[in-house]
All heavy atoms as TSV, in Angstrom:
chain	resi	resn	atom	element	x	y	z
A	1	ASN	N	N	0.856	-1.167	0.000
A	1	ASN	CA	C	0.000	0.000	0.000
A	1	ASN	C	C	0.902	1.230	0.000
A	1	ASN	O	O	1.457	1.595	1.029
A	1	ASN	CB	C	-0.913	-0.028	1.213
A	1	ASN	CG	C	-1.891	1.121	1.258
A	1	ASN	OD1	O	-1.668	2.162	0.645
A	1	ASN	ND2	N	-2.960	0.938	1.988
A	2	LEU	N	N	1.055	1.850	-1.147
A	2	LEU	CA	C	1.966	2.990	-1.263
A	2	LEU	C	C	1.501	4.190	-0.456
A	2	LEU	O	O	2.304	4.931	0.087
A	2	LEU	CB	C	2.136	3.381	-2.727
A	2	LEU	CG	C	2.849	2.359	-3.600
A	2	LEU	CD1	C	2.841	2.810	-5.049
A	2	LEU	CD2	C	4.264	2.135	-3.128
A	3	GLU	N	N	0.200	4.402	-0.386
A	3	GLU	CA	C	-0.311	5.562	0.342
A	3	GLU	C	C	-0.036	5.455	1.834
A	3	GLU	O	O	0.330	6.421	2.480
A	3	GLU	CB	C	-1.810	5.719	0.089
A	3	GLU	CG	C	-2.131	6.106	-1.341
A	3	GLU	CD	C	-3.620	6.147	-1.625
A	3	GLU	OE1	O	-4.428	5.923	-0.710
A	3	GLU	OE2	O	-3.976	6.407	-2.785
A	4	ALA	N	N	-0.195	4.261	2.396
A	4	ALA	CA	C	0.030	4.068	3.822
A	4	ALA	C	C	1.480	3.697	4.131
A	4	ALA	O	O	1.900	3.724	5.275
A	4	ALA	CB	C	-0.903	2.986	4.357
A	5	GLY	N	N	2.245	3.315	3.104
A	5	GLY	CA	C	3.629	2.924	3.317
A	5	GLY	C	C	3.777	1.576	3.989
A	5	GLY	O	O	4.762	1.320	4.654
A	6	THR	N	N	2.797	0.694	3.806
A	6	THR	CA	C	2.856	-0.623	4.429
A	6	THR	C	C	2.983	-1.715	3.375
A	6	THR	O	O	2.498	-1.577	2.251
A	6	THR	CB	C	1.588	-0.906	5.261
A	6	THR	OG1	O	0.446	-0.676	4.439
A	6	THR	CG2	C	1.507	-0.040	6.483
A	7	LEU	N	N	3.647	-2.778	3.774
A	7	LEU	CA	C	3.761	-3.965	2.926
A	7	LEU	C	C	2.845	-5.043	3.485
A	7	LEU	O	O	2.794	-5.249	4.694
A	7	LEU	CB	C	5.207	-4.475	2.902
A	7	LEU	CG	C	6.235	-3.557	2.260
A	7	LEU	CD1	C	7.627	-4.131	2.459
A	7	LEU	CD2	C	5.941	-3.368	0.792
A	8	TYR	N	N	2.140	-5.705	2.599
A	8	TYR	CA	C	1.264	-6.789	3.021
A	8	TYR	C	C	2.034	-8.098	2.982
A	8	TYR	O	O	2.904	-8.297	2.137
A	8	TYR	CB	C	0.044	-6.876	2.103
A	8	TYR	CG	C	-0.858	-5.683	2.208
A	8	TYR	CD1	C	-0.864	-4.703	1.233
A	8	TYR	CD2	C	-1.704	-5.524	3.296
A	8	TYR	CE1	C	-1.688	-3.595	1.330
A	8	TYR	CE2	C	-2.528	-4.414	3.406
A	8	TYR	CZ	C	-2.522	-3.462	2.421
A	8	TYR	OH	O	-3.337	-2.369	2.534
A	9	PRO	N	N	1.726	-9.030	3.891
A	9	PRO	CA	C	2.422	-10.319	3.879
A	9	PRO	C	C	2.128	-11.081	2.585
A	9	PRO	O	O	1.018	-10.986	2.037
A	9	PRO	CB	C	1.868	-11.058	5.094
A	9	PRO	CG	C	0.675	-10.300	5.533
A	9	PRO	CD	C	0.734	-8.939	4.946
A	10	SER	N	N	3.110	-11.811	2.096
A	10	SER	CA	C	2.959	-12.513	0.822
A	10	SER	C	C	1.790	-13.505	0.856
A	10	SER	O	O	1.154	-13.739	-0.165
A	10	SER	CB	C	4.255	-13.224	0.440
A	10	SER	OG	O	4.668	-14.102	1.471
A	11	GLY	N	N	1.481	-14.067	2.007
A	11	GLY	CA	C	0.386	-15.027	2.123
A	11	GLY	C	C	-0.981	-14.420	1.905
A	11	GLY	O	O	-1.975	-15.144	1.783
A	12	SER	N	N	-1.078	-13.105	1.813
A	12	SER	CA	C	-2.376	-12.475	1.598
A	12	SER	C	C	-2.688	-12.321	0.105
A	12	SER	O	O	-3.719	-11.777	-0.252
A	12	SER	CB	C	-2.435	-11.114	2.298
A	12	SER	OG	O	-1.485	-10.225	1.765
A	13	PHE	N	N	-1.800	-12.818	-0.758
A	13	PHE	CA	C	-1.992	-12.717	-2.199
A	13	PHE	C	C	-2.197	-14.087	-2.820
A	13	PHE	O	O	-1.729	-15.101	-2.306
A	13	PHE	CB	C	-0.764	-12.077	-2.863
A	13	PHE	CG	C	-0.542	-10.655	-2.461
A	13	PHE	CD1	C	0.386	-10.340	-1.485
A	13	PHE	CD2	C	-1.269	-9.641	-3.037
A	13	PHE	CE1	C	0.588	-9.026	-1.107
A	13	PHE	CE2	C	-1.071	-8.319	-2.672
A	13	PHE	CZ	C	-0.143	-8.018	-1.697
A	14	ALA	N	N	-2.866	-14.096	-3.955
A	14	ALA	CA	C	-3.027	-15.295	-4.772
A	14	ALA	C	C	-2.864	-14.872	-6.228
A	14	ALA	O	O	-3.085	-13.717	-6.583
A	14	ALA	CB	C	-4.382	-15.935	-4.545
A	15	VAL	N	N	-2.476	-15.822	-7.075
A	15	VAL	CA	C	-2.236	-15.547	-8.481
A	15	VAL	C	C	-3.022	-16.540	-9.319
A	15	VAL	O	O	-3.009	-17.738	-9.036
A	15	VAL	CB	C	-0.722	-15.672	-8.808
A	15	VAL	CG1	C	-0.467	-15.550	-10.292
A	15	VAL	CG2	C	0.076	-14.642	-8.043
A	16	ALA	N	N	-3.701	-16.038	-10.347
A	16	ALA	CA	C	-4.392	-16.913	-11.299
A	16	ALA	C	C	-3.505	-17.046	-12.528
A	16	ALA	O	O	-3.003	-16.050	-13.050
A	16	ALA	CB	C	-5.740	-16.335	-11.673
A	17	THR	N	N	-3.298	-18.260	-13.002
A	17	THR	CA	C	-2.460	-18.502	-14.173
A	17	THR	C	C	-3.255	-19.246	-15.238
A	17	THR	O	O	-4.209	-19.963	-14.940
A	17	THR	CB	C	-1.213	-19.330	-13.807
A	17	THR	OG1	O	-1.621	-20.548	-13.202
A	17	THR	CG2	C	-0.306	-18.582	-12.859
A	18	GLY	N	N	-2.850	-19.054	-16.489
A	18	GLY	CA	C	-3.450	-19.779	-17.595
A	18	GLY	C	C	-4.828	-19.301	-18.007
A	18	GLY	O	O	-5.544	-20.003	-18.704
A	19	VAL	N	N	-5.197	-18.092	-17.589
A	19	VAL	CA	C	-6.509	-17.559	-17.943
A	19	VAL	C	C	-6.388	-16.047	-18.117
A	19	VAL	O	O	-5.704	-15.383	-17.351
A	19	VAL	CB	C	-7.568	-17.923	-16.877
A	19	VAL	CG1	C	-7.232	-17.342	-15.532
A	19	VAL	CG2	C	-8.963	-17.528	-17.317
A	20	ALA	N	N	-7.036	-15.518	-19.147
A	20	ALA	CA	C	-6.987	-14.080	-19.385
A	20	ALA	C	C	-8.264	-13.385	-18.927
A	20	ALA	O	O	-8.241	-12.224	-18.565
A	20	ALA	CB	C	-6.759	-13.808	-20.870
A	21	ASN	N	N	-9.368	-14.092	-18.920
A	21	ASN	CA	C	-10.654	-13.534	-18.529
A	21	ASN	C	C	-10.911	-13.858	-17.057
A	21	ASN	O	O	-11.076	-15.019	-16.698
A	21	ASN	CB	C	-11.766	-14.105	-19.412
A	21	ASN	CG	C	-13.108	-13.472	-19.146
A	21	ASN	OD1	O	-13.372	-12.964	-18.063
A	21	ASN	ND2	N	-13.977	-13.525	-20.139
A	22	LEU	N	N	-10.954	-12.838	-16.212
A	22	LEU	CA	C	-11.122	-13.058	-14.775
A	22	LEU	C	C	-12.436	-13.745	-14.428
A	22	LEU	O	O	-12.565	-14.342	-13.364
A	22	LEU	CB	C	-11.006	-11.734	-14.027
A	22	LEU	CG	C	-9.647	-11.038	-14.127
A	22	LEU	CD1	C	-9.668	-9.717	-13.367
A	22	LEU	CD2	C	-8.541	-11.935	-13.608
A	23	LYS	N	N	-13.411	-13.687	-15.323
A	23	LYS	CA	C	-14.697	-14.345	-15.079
A	23	LYS	C	C	-14.622	-15.852	-15.320
A	23	LYS	O	O	-15.544	-16.579	-14.992
A	23	LYS	CB	C	-15.787	-13.736	-15.960
A	23	LYS	CG	C	-16.080	-12.290	-15.606
A	23	LYS	CD	C	-17.140	-11.708	-16.502
A	23	LYS	CE	C	-17.393	-10.250	-16.136
A	23	LYS	NZ	N	-18.413	-9.648	-17.012
A	24	GLN	N	N	-13.520	-16.326	-15.895
A	24	GLN	CA	C	-13.372	-17.742	-16.222
A	24	GLN	C	C	-12.376	-18.477	-15.322
A	24	GLN	O	O	-11.983	-19.593	-15.615
A	24	GLN	CB	C	-12.955	-17.893	-17.685
A	24	GLN	CG	C	-13.988	-17.370	-18.652
A	24	GLN	CD	C	-13.524	-17.450	-20.099
A	24	GLN	OE1	O	-12.349	-17.636	-20.378
A	24	GLN	NE2	N	-14.461	-17.307	-21.018
A	25	ILE	N	N	-11.952	-17.864	-14.239
A	25	ILE	CA	C	-10.971	-18.496	-13.352
A	25	ILE	C	C	-11.600	-19.677	-12.626
A	25	ILE	O	O	-12.690	-19.577	-12.081
A	25	ILE	CB	C	-10.434	-17.487	-12.312
A	25	ILE	CG1	C	-9.683	-16.362	-13.012
A	25	ILE	CG2	C	-9.524	-18.183	-11.303
A	25	ILE	CD1	C	-9.277	-15.247	-12.081
A	26	GLN	N	N	-10.883	-20.786	-12.643
A	26	GLN	CA	C	-11.283	-21.957	-11.873
A	26	GLN	C	C	-10.334	-22.089	-10.683
A	26	GLN	O	O	-9.192	-21.654	-10.728
A	26	GLN	CB	C	-11.222	-23.204	-12.746
A	26	GLN	CG	C	-12.186	-23.146	-13.913
A	26	GLN	CD	C	-12.115	-24.394	-14.768
A	26	GLN	OE1	O	-11.627	-25.425	-14.338
A	26	GLN	NE2	N	-12.608	-24.290	-15.984
A	27	ARG	N	N	-10.799	-22.685	-9.623
A	27	ARG	CA	C	-9.999	-22.822	-8.394
A	27	ARG	C	C	-8.644	-23.477	-8.679
A	27	ARG	O	O	-7.638	-23.117	-8.079
A	27	ARG	CB	C	-10.793	-23.624	-7.349
A	27	ARG	CG	C	-10.044	-23.876	-6.058
A	27	ARG	CD	C	-9.778	-22.565	-5.316
A	27	ARG	NE	N	-8.871	-22.793	-4.221
A	27	ARG	CZ	C	-7.715	-22.156	-4.056
A	27	ARG	NH1	N	-7.337	-21.241	-4.903
A	27	ARG	NH2	N	-6.936	-22.413	-3.052
A	28	SER	N	N	-8.603	-24.411	-9.610
A	28	SER	CA	C	-7.349	-25.110	-9.925
A	28	SER	C	C	-6.309	-24.179	-10.557
A	28	SER	O	O	-5.137	-24.530	-10.630
A	28	SER	CB	C	-7.624	-26.289	-10.858
A	28	SER	OG	O	-8.176	-25.833	-12.083
A	29	GLN	N	N	-6.731	-22.996	-11.003
A	29	GLN	CA	C	-5.816	-22.042	-11.628
A	29	GLN	C	C	-5.301	-20.993	-10.648
A	29	GLN	O	O	-4.536	-20.116	-11.021
A	29	GLN	CB	C	-6.520	-21.337	-12.789
A	29	GLN	CG	C	-6.880	-22.269	-13.928
A	29	GLN	CD	C	-7.753	-21.584	-14.944
A	29	GLN	OE1	O	-8.852	-21.163	-14.630
A	29	GLN	NE2	N	-7.247	-21.475	-16.166
A	30	VAL	N	N	-5.716	-21.080	-9.400
A	30	VAL	CA	C	-5.318	-20.087	-8.400
A	30	VAL	C	C	-4.231	-20.682	-7.506
A	30	VAL	O	O	-4.377	-21.783	-6.987
A	30	VAL	CB	C	-6.530	-19.638	-7.559
A	30	VAL	CG1	C	-6.095	-18.658	-6.472
A	30	VAL	CG2	C	-7.591	-19.017	-8.459
A	31	SER	N	N	-3.142	-19.944	-7.355
A	31	SER	CA	C	-2.008	-20.392	-6.538
A	31	SER	C	C	-1.742	-19.401	-5.420
A	31	SER	O	O	-1.827	-18.185	-5.620
A	31	SER	CB	C	-0.740	-20.495	-7.395
A	31	SER	OG	O	-0.915	-21.391	-8.454
A	32	GLU	N	N	-1.378	-19.919	-4.270
A	32	GLU	CA	C	-0.976	-19.067	-3.158
A	32	GLU	C	C	0.428	-18.536	-3.420
A	32	GLU	O	O	1.246	-19.194	-4.048
A	32	GLU	CB	C	-0.971	-19.862	-1.854
A	32	GLU	CG	C	-2.332	-20.301	-1.390
A	32	GLU	CD	C	-2.261	-21.096	-0.094
A	32	GLU	OE1	O	-1.280	-20.930	0.659
A	32	GLU	OE2	O	-3.182	-21.888	0.136
A	33	VAL	N	N	0.695	-17.348	-2.923
A	33	VAL	CA	C	2.023	-16.761	-3.033
A	33	VAL	C	C	2.797	-17.119	-1.772
A	33	VAL	O	O	2.372	-16.831	-0.659
A	33	VAL	CB	C	1.945	-15.224	-3.217
A	33	VAL	CG1	C	3.335	-14.615	-3.209
A	33	VAL	CG2	C	1.215	-14.896	-4.507
A	34	LYS	N	N	3.925	-17.773	-1.961
A	34	LYS	CA	C	4.771	-18.202	-0.844
A	34	LYS	C	C	5.691	-17.074	-0.379
A	34	LYS	O	O	5.934	-16.900	0.803
A	34	LYS	CB	C	5.601	-19.405	-1.286
A	34	LYS	CG	C	6.553	-19.939	-0.268
A	34	LYS	CD	C	7.300	-21.133	-0.832
A	34	LYS	CE	C	8.355	-21.625	0.125
A	34	LYS	NZ	N	9.098	-22.768	-0.448
A	35	GLN	N	N	6.185	-16.301	-1.345
A	35	GLN	CA	C	7.139	-15.240	-1.014
A	35	GLN	C	C	7.039	-14.129	-2.054
A	35	GLN	O	O	6.849	-14.392	-3.232
A	35	GLN	CB	C	8.567	-15.801	-1.005
A	35	GLN	CG	C	9.634	-14.810	-0.650
A	35	GLN	CD	C	11.030	-15.437	-0.681
A	35	GLN	OE1	O	11.185	-16.608	-0.993
A	35	GLN	NE2	N	12.026	-14.652	-0.359
A	36	ALA	N	N	7.165	-12.904	-1.600
A	36	ALA	CA	C	7.226	-11.746	-2.495
A	36	ALA	C	C	8.600	-11.113	-2.328
A	36	ALA	O	O	9.021	-10.817	-1.215
A	36	ALA	CB	C	6.130	-10.746	-2.153
A	37	VAL	N	N	9.288	-10.947	-3.434
A	37	VAL	CA	C	10.627	-10.352	-3.414
A	37	VAL	C	C	10.525	-8.965	-4.048
A	37	VAL	O	O	10.148	-8.833	-5.208
A	37	VAL	CB	C	11.636	-11.224	-4.197
A	37	VAL	CG1	C	13.023	-10.602	-4.161
A	37	VAL	CG2	C	11.654	-12.639	-3.645
A	38	VAL	N	N	10.838	-7.949	-3.272
A	38	VAL	CA	C	10.774	-6.562	-3.742
A	38	VAL	C	C	12.111	-6.181	-4.366
A	38	VAL	O	O	13.171	-6.554	-3.858
A	38	VAL	CB	C	10.447	-5.615	-2.557
A	38	VAL	CG1	C	10.410	-4.171	-3.011
A	38	VAL	CG2	C	9.128	-6.013	-1.921
A	39	PHE	N	N	12.061	-5.451	-5.466
A	39	PHE	CA	C	13.288	-4.976	-6.107
A	39	PHE	C	C	14.126	-4.233	-5.083
A	39	PHE	O	O	13.619	-3.354	-4.375
A	39	PHE	CB	C	12.917	-4.063	-7.280
A	39	PHE	CG	C	14.098	-3.549	-8.054
A	39	PHE	CD1	C	14.783	-4.377	-8.923
A	39	PHE	CD2	C	14.519	-2.243	-7.912
A	39	PHE	CE1	C	15.868	-3.902	-9.645
A	39	PHE	CE2	C	15.602	-1.755	-8.622
A	39	PHE	CZ	C	16.281	-2.596	-9.493
A	40	PRO	N	N	15.427	-4.560	-4.967
A	40	PRO	CA	C	16.264	-3.965	-3.913
A	40	PRO	C	C	16.333	-2.439	-3.934
A	40	PRO	O	O	16.481	-1.816	-2.898
A	40	PRO	CB	C	17.651	-4.562	-4.171
A	40	PRO	CG	C	17.437	-5.732	-5.040
A	40	PRO	CD	C	16.156	-5.518	-5.780
A	41	GLY	N	N	16.211	-1.821	-5.105
A	41	GLY	CA	C	16.312	-0.371	-5.185
A	41	GLY	C	C	14.966	0.331	-5.179
A	41	GLY	O	O	14.888	1.505	-5.516
A	42	PHE	N	N	13.903	-0.363	-4.785
A	42	PHE	CA	C	12.563	0.222	-4.839
A	42	PHE	C	C	12.446	1.401	-3.889
A	42	PHE	O	O	12.780	1.324	-2.718
A	42	PHE	CB	C	11.515	-0.819	-4.488
A	42	PHE	CG	C	10.106	-0.285	-4.499
A	42	PHE	CD1	C	9.597	0.360	-5.608
A	42	PHE	CD2	C	9.297	-0.425	-3.392
A	42	PHE	CE1	C	8.303	0.853	-5.620
A	42	PHE	CE2	C	8.003	0.065	-3.389
A	42	PHE	CZ	C	7.499	0.703	-4.508
A	43	THR	N	N	11.983	2.538	-4.435
A	43	THR	CA	C	11.753	3.742	-3.651
A	43	THR	C	C	10.277	4.105	-3.778
A	43	THR	O	O	9.853	4.631	-4.808
A	43	THR	CB	C	12.607	4.908	-4.177
A	43	THR	OG1	O	13.971	4.489	-4.236
A	43	THR	CG2	C	12.490	6.126	-3.286
A	44	PRO	N	N	9.458	3.799	-2.750
A	44	PRO	CA	C	8.016	4.033	-2.845
A	44	PRO	C	C	7.629	5.479	-3.150
A	44	PRO	O	O	6.706	5.716	-3.922
A	44	PRO	CB	C	7.486	3.616	-1.479
A	44	PRO	CG	C	8.509	2.699	-0.928
A	44	PRO	CD	C	9.819	3.172	-1.488
A	45	LYS	N	N	8.329	6.447	-2.588
A	45	LYS	CA	C	7.954	7.848	-2.797
A	45	LYS	C	C	8.153	8.295	-4.240
A	45	LYS	O	O	7.444	9.153	-4.734
A	45	LYS	CB	C	8.730	8.752	-1.849
A	45	LYS	CG	C	8.321	8.566	-0.407
A	45	LYS	CD	C	9.090	9.476	0.511
A	45	LYS	CE	C	8.659	9.215	1.948
A	45	LYS	NZ	N	9.380	10.045	2.895
A	46	LYS	N	N	9.124	7.707	-4.931
A	46	LYS	CA	C	9.415	8.081	-6.315
A	46	LYS	C	C	8.949	7.021	-7.313
A	46	LYS	O	O	9.052	7.216	-8.511
A	46	LYS	CB	C	10.907	8.309	-6.495
A	46	LYS	CG	C	11.448	9.467	-5.696
A	46	LYS	CD	C	12.920	9.640	-5.946
A	46	LYS	CE	C	13.480	10.792	-5.136
A	46	LYS	NZ	N	14.917	10.966	-5.362
A	47	LEU	N	N	8.487	5.877	-6.806
A	47	LEU	CA	C	8.120	4.723	-7.630
A	47	LEU	C	C	9.283	4.271	-8.509
A	47	LEU	O	O	9.103	3.772	-9.608
A	47	LEU	CB	C	6.883	5.004	-8.483
A	47	LEU	CG	C	5.574	5.148	-7.720
A	47	LEU	CD1	C	4.433	5.367	-8.687
A	47	LEU	CD2	C	5.299	3.940	-6.843
A	48	HIS	N	N	10.481	4.448	-8.026
A	48	HIS	CA	C	11.679	3.992	-8.730
A	48	HIS	C	C	11.900	2.512	-8.414
A	48	HIS	O	O	11.854	2.105	-7.267
A	48	HIS	CB	C	12.906	4.808	-8.304
A	48	HIS	CG	C	14.173	4.284	-8.882
A	48	HIS	ND1	N	14.507	4.473	-10.206
A	48	HIS	CD2	C	15.159	3.548	-8.341
A	48	HIS	CE1	C	15.661	3.885	-10.440
A	48	HIS	NE2	N	16.084	3.318	-9.324
A	49	GLY	N	N	12.168	1.719	-9.436
A	49	GLY	CA	C	12.410	0.292	-9.223
A	49	GLY	C	C	11.142	-0.453	-8.875
A	49	GLY	O	O	11.160	-1.392	-8.096
A	50	ASP	N	N	10.031	-0.036	-9.450
A	50	ASP	CA	C	8.729	-0.633	-9.160
A	50	ASP	C	C	8.622	-1.994	-9.841
A	50	ASP	O	O	8.014	-2.139	-10.895
A	50	ASP	CB	C	7.615	0.305	-9.639
A	50	ASP	CG	C	6.236	-0.186	-9.251
A	50	ASP	OD1	O	6.138	-1.106	-8.433
A	50	ASP	OD2	O	5.258	0.369	-9.790
A	51	ALA	N	N	9.270	-2.986	-9.247
A	51	ALA	CA	C	9.263	-4.342	-9.797
A	51	ALA	C	C	9.382	-5.326	-8.647
A	51	ALA	O	O	9.848	-4.987	-7.566
A	51	ALA	CB	C	10.424	-4.524	-10.774
A	52	GLY	N	N	8.948	-6.516	-8.887
A	52	GLY	CA	C	9.054	-7.537	-7.863
A	52	GLY	C	C	8.883	-8.912	-8.473
A	52	GLY	O	O	8.608	-9.058	-9.664
A	53	LEU	N	N	9.029	-9.914	-7.641
A	53	LEU	CA	C	8.919	-11.299	-8.065
A	53	LEU	C	C	8.053	-12.027	-7.059
A	53	LEU	O	O	8.256	-11.893	-5.849
A	53	LEU	CB	C	10.319	-11.923	-8.119
A	53	LEU	CG	C	10.424	-13.372	-8.531
A	53	LEU	CD1	C	10.036	-13.530	-9.998
A	53	LEU	CD2	C	11.845	-13.858	-8.318
A	54	LEU	N	N	7.084	-12.779	-7.544
A	54	LEU	CA	C	6.231	-13.574	-6.661
A	54	LEU	C	C	6.622	-15.042	-6.794
A	54	LEU	O	O	6.642	-15.591	-7.892
A	54	LEU	CB	C	4.755	-13.401	-7.032
A	54	LEU	CG	C	4.203	-11.987	-6.927
A	54	LEU	CD1	C	2.754	-11.951	-7.393
A	54	LEU	CD2	C	4.320	-11.467	-5.513
A	55	ILE	N	N	6.945	-15.663	-5.675
A	55	ILE	CA	C	7.280	-17.085	-5.634
A	55	ILE	C	C	6.001	-17.820	-5.229
A	55	ILE	O	O	5.453	-17.565	-4.151
A	55	ILE	CB	C	8.397	-17.385	-4.607
A	55	ILE	CG1	C	9.596	-16.448	-4.802
A	55	ILE	CG2	C	8.786	-18.848	-4.651
A	55	ILE	CD1	C	10.326	-16.610	-6.102
A	56	LEU	N	N	5.533	-18.716	-6.091
A	56	LEU	CA	C	4.296	-19.438	-5.816
A	56	LEU	C	C	4.558	-20.645	-4.926
A	56	LEU	O	O	5.649	-21.218	-4.933
A	56	LEU	CB	C	3.648	-19.879	-7.130
A	56	LEU	CG	C	3.341	-18.751	-8.113
A	56	LEU	CD1	C	2.667	-19.314	-9.358
A	56	LEU	CD2	C	2.488	-17.676	-7.470
A	57	ALA	N	N	3.549	-21.033	-4.168
A	57	ALA	CA	C	3.673	-22.148	-3.228
A	57	ALA	C	C	3.833	-23.490	-3.948
A	57	ALA	O	O	4.487	-24.390	-3.432
A	57	ALA	CB	C	2.459	-22.185	-2.299
A	58	GLU	N	N	3.245	-23.614	-5.128
A	58	GLU	CA	C	3.305	-24.857	-5.905
A	58	GLU	C	C	3.589	-24.531	-7.365
A	58	GLU	O	O	3.210	-23.466	-7.850
A	58	GLU	CB	C	1.959	-25.596	-5.813
A	58	GLU	CG	C	1.542	-25.984	-4.408
A	58	GLU	CD	C	2.369	-27.105	-3.819
A	58	GLU	OE1	O	2.890	-27.928	-4.603
A	58	GLU	OE2	O	2.519	-27.149	-2.587
A	59	PRO	N	N	4.204	-25.480	-8.097
A	59	PRO	CA	C	4.399	-25.262	-9.535
A	59	PRO	C	C	3.049	-25.169	-10.257
A	59	PRO	O	O	2.053	-25.713	-9.790
A	59	PRO	CB	C	5.160	-26.502	-9.997
A	59	PRO	CG	C	5.715	-27.112	-8.761
A	59	PRO	CD	C	4.790	-26.719	-7.638
A	60	VAL	N	N	3.031	-24.493	-11.394
A	60	VAL	CA	C	1.816	-24.385	-12.200
A	60	VAL	C	C	2.048	-25.036	-13.558
A	60	VAL	O	O	3.187	-25.222	-13.981
A	60	VAL	CB	C	1.376	-22.915	-12.382
A	60	VAL	CG1	C	1.026	-22.285	-11.047
A	60	VAL	CG2	C	2.434	-22.105	-13.084
A	61	VAL	N	N	0.956	-25.362	-14.234
A	61	VAL	CA	C	1.067	-26.014	-15.535
A	61	VAL	C	C	0.811	-25.046	-16.684
A	61	VAL	O	O	0.885	-25.428	-17.839
A	61	VAL	CB	C	0.105	-27.221	-15.652
A	61	VAL	CG1	C	0.490	-28.307	-14.664
A	61	VAL	CG2	C	-1.328	-26.796	-15.446
A	62	ALA	N	N	0.511	-23.805	-16.388
A	62	ALA	CA	C	0.268	-22.814	-17.436
A	62	ALA	C	C	1.555	-22.588	-18.225
A	62	ALA	O	O	2.643	-22.576	-17.646
A	62	ALA	CB	C	-0.207	-21.501	-16.823
A	63	PRO	N	N	1.446	-22.400	-19.539
A	63	PRO	CA	C	2.661	-22.163	-20.331
A	63	PRO	C	C	3.278	-20.816	-19.971
A	63	PRO	O	O	2.558	-19.865	-19.673
A	63	PRO	CB	C	2.162	-22.162	-21.779
A	63	PRO	CG	C	0.706	-21.847	-21.682
A	63	PRO	CD	C	0.240	-22.381	-20.350
A	64	PRO	N	N	4.603	-20.724	-19.990
A	64	PRO	CA	C	5.257	-19.450	-19.674
A	64	PRO	C	C	5.055	-18.439	-20.800
A	64	PRO	O	O	4.850	-18.809	-21.956
A	64	PRO	CB	C	6.732	-19.829	-19.538
A	64	PRO	CG	C	6.875	-21.071	-20.354
A	64	PRO	CD	C	5.552	-21.792	-20.269
A	65	LEU	N	N	5.105	-17.169	-20.450
A	65	LEU	CA	C	5.045	-16.094	-21.436
A	65	LEU	C	C	6.464	-15.618	-21.724
A	65	LEU	O	O	7.296	-15.569	-20.822
A	65	LEU	CB	C	4.223	-14.927	-20.900
A	65	LEU	CG	C	2.758	-15.206	-20.617
A	65	LEU	CD1	C	2.107	-13.993	-19.971
A	65	LEU	CD2	C	2.029	-15.573	-21.883
A	66	ALA	N	N	6.703	-15.247	-22.958
A	66	ALA	CA	C	8.025	-14.739	-23.313
A	66	ALA	C	C	8.243	-13.377	-22.671
A	66	ALA	O	O	7.317	-12.573	-22.571
A	66	ALA	CB	C	8.125	-14.621	-24.826
A	67	LEU	N	N	9.458	-13.118	-22.209
A	67	LEU	CA	C	9.805	-11.825	-21.643
A	67	LEU	C	C	9.957	-10.797	-22.764
A	67	LEU	O	O	10.260	-11.136	-23.906
A	67	LEU	CB	C	11.098	-11.922	-20.848
A	67	LEU	CG	C	11.058	-12.801	-19.607
A	67	LEU	CD1	C	12.438	-12.904	-18.988
A	67	LEU	CD2	C	10.065	-12.252	-18.604
A	68	ALA	N	N	9.743	-9.538	-22.429
A	68	ALA	CA	C	9.908	-8.469	-23.405
A	68	ALA	C	C	11.372	-8.360	-23.812
A	68	ALA	O	O	12.283	-8.651	-23.044
A	68	ALA	CB	C	9.439	-7.147	-22.796
A	69	THR	N	N	11.558	-7.953	-25.044
A	69	THR	CA	C	12.912	-7.747	-25.574
A	69	THR	C	C	13.034	-6.306	-26.051
A	69	THR	O	O	12.056	-5.544	-26.017
A	69	THR	CB	C	13.194	-8.700	-26.759
A	69	THR	OG1	O	12.351	-8.320	-27.858
A	69	THR	CG2	C	12.955	-10.151	-26.377
A	70	ALA	N	N	14.204	-5.938	-26.553
A	70	ALA	CA	C	14.402	-4.586	-27.074
A	70	ALA	C	C	13.451	-4.286	-28.225
A	70	ALA	O	O	13.050	-3.141	-28.434
A	70	ALA	CB	C	15.856	-4.430	-27.536
A	71	ALA	N	N	13.023	-5.309	-28.955
A	71	ALA	CA	C	12.086	-5.123	-30.072
A	71	ALA	C	C	10.717	-4.663	-29.595
A	71	ALA	O	O	9.927	-4.119	-30.365
A	71	ALA	CB	C	11.963	-6.414	-30.870
A	72	ASP	N	N	10.415	-4.864	-28.305
A	72	ASP	CA	C	9.127	-4.468	-27.746
A	72	ASP	C	C	9.127	-3.043	-27.194
A	72	ASP	O	O	8.125	-2.589	-26.656
A	72	ASP	CB	C	8.732	-5.442	-26.616
A	72	ASP	CG	C	8.573	-6.853	-27.130
A	72	ASP	OD1	O	7.864	-7.040	-28.132
A	72	ASP	OD2	O	9.146	-7.775	-26.518
A	73	ALA	N	N	10.229	-2.338	-27.324
A	73	ALA	CA	C	10.369	-1.008	-26.723
A	73	ALA	C	C	9.374	0.008	-27.264
A	73	ALA	O	O	8.991	0.931	-26.569
A	73	ALA	CB	C	11.785	-0.489	-26.909
A	74	ALA	N	N	8.937	-0.143	-28.486
A	74	ALA	CA	C	8.007	0.811	-29.080
A	74	ALA	C	C	6.649	0.697	-28.411
A	74	ALA	O	O	5.885	1.586	-28.335
A	74	ALA	CB	C	7.874	0.571	-30.567
């Protein structure tokens, strides 16, 4: 919560994978978040380094998405 300056525990989040339409999520597609890793240089007041990594409690079967490349800069 940037306004309050508080971080929520990773266990309070869940992630849906393998679905684009939120109305079509099935329970089997929802994973608990085991750990949230905040970018080391994150500055909440400036929103600098606004990135993180979520470690899921269990592996998922959804296909991975390709990461952005320099060709995606436009």
